[in-house]
N, C-alpha and C positions, 0 to 999 in steps of 0.2 A: 477489390483493393483492401488490403489489411489495414485496420486502424490500430491505435495504441492498445485499446482494450483487448482486441483479438491477439495481438502480439504478446501482451503480458499474460493472458490466460494460457496461451500455447507454451510460453516459457515456464509458467508455474506447473502446468501439466507434465512437462518434460522431467521435472524433478519430483513429481508425485504429490504436489500440493494442489488440491481442488480449489478453484476460485469461481466466482460468479459475477456476471455483469449486473449491476443494479442501476437502473435508469430507464427511460429518461425522467429525471426529477430535477429539482433545483441543482442537485449534484449528481453527476454520473460517475460511478466508481466501480472498482473491482473489490469485492469483499471476500474475505477468507475466514472461515470458521476457526476460532482459536480456543475452543472449550465451551462449557455451558455458559450461555449468555454473552460470550466474548467474541469479538471480531476484530480483524485488521481491515482497515479501509485504505485503498490506494487510489490516488488521483494525481493530476498535475497540480501546479500552484493556482490554477484557475478553476479548480473543483470539477474537472472533467477527465474522461479517458477516451472521449470520442473525437480524436484528432488524427491526422495523418502522421506517419512515422517521421517524416521530415519536419514536422512542426513541434517535435518534442522539446520541452524546455526544463525537464527535470521531473522527478517523482516526489510525491509526498505520501508517506505511509504512517498511519496512526493506529495504535492498539487501543481498543475500547474494552476494558475488562468486564463491564457490567451494563450492557445495553438494555437489559430488561429490568434492572433494579433501581435503587435510589441513586446509585453512582453513575447514572447513564451519561452524564456530561463529562465525566473524567476520561482522559485519554493520555497516552504517552506517544510522542513522536518517535518512531523507530527508524525512520529514514527520511531525509530531505536532501535534495540535490538541485543543482541548476545546470546540469549537463545537457548539451544540445544533441548528444548521441544516445539514442535509445538502445543501440546495440551494446554500448559500453556501460550504460547506466543500469539496465535491467538486471544483469547478474549481481551487481552490488545490492540492488533492492532485494533480490531474492535471498541473498546471504543474510540481510537484516531480518527478513521475514522468517527465515529458518531459525535464526537466533531467538526471535520472539516466541516462536512456536515451541522452542526448547526451554522456555522459561527464563531467558536471559534479558530481563526487563528492569528498568529503573522504576522510580516512583511516578505516579500520575503527574503530568506536566513537565517531566524531564525529557531529555533527548538522548537517544543512544543510537549506535549504528554508524558504520562507515558512511561518510558523506553528510552526516547530520550537521546542519547549521543552527545556531541558536540565536 
């Protein structure tokens, strides 16, 4: 049975974005390298990606520009949704990830991307 992490990793791979499952820890997430020391982390709003496709309640994606340096706690929310449909939500998430990887970001603590709620 496919879980949300596998579904997301497959969707990312289909558009040429390599992602990795990180877990199990306190947070289970999909991470995407976004440059030297930078990553995008994707979870649901309960800080996990280990759930069934029919249990989807939205994605949360955050860009961390400097996980290795002094600014390691700073992040930008690049996508946030409360969609119950993983099939409809994931393409929107990927669009926001692609924008972030192309440098279309706001300041740390800001929110960008379709579906972002503040």
